[in-house]
Phi, psi and omega in degrees: 000139180289134179282132181275142173280152178241139178230154175254137182237148178269131175277119182273326185197143170254121182279160181304331181276002178097348177293154179244141173261122182240159175255118179280135181299135179304318181300317180296312181298318178298313181297326182268353180074023179275146177217167180302134181102344177292151176261128182243143175253128182244126179228163175245115180239112179054041178084000178255137176275122181248125179241124179230143176282139177260128179294158181304322180297320180284333182300321181294338180267355189249154175257018182281135180284147179291158179294000000 
């Protein structure tokens, strides 16, 4: 199994509904090829936050808001 890299992110704001606004590390975004406007899917798996980029083809099938 591939070992996952871990990054630390800064929480910028906690919204009234409990959602958090976070700042993704530039190094992580550069390594993954993520840029402003990309759509990301965020899940919680066994206590780990998993963030994956959704391809344009999948974006049309998704109700996830862009970054």
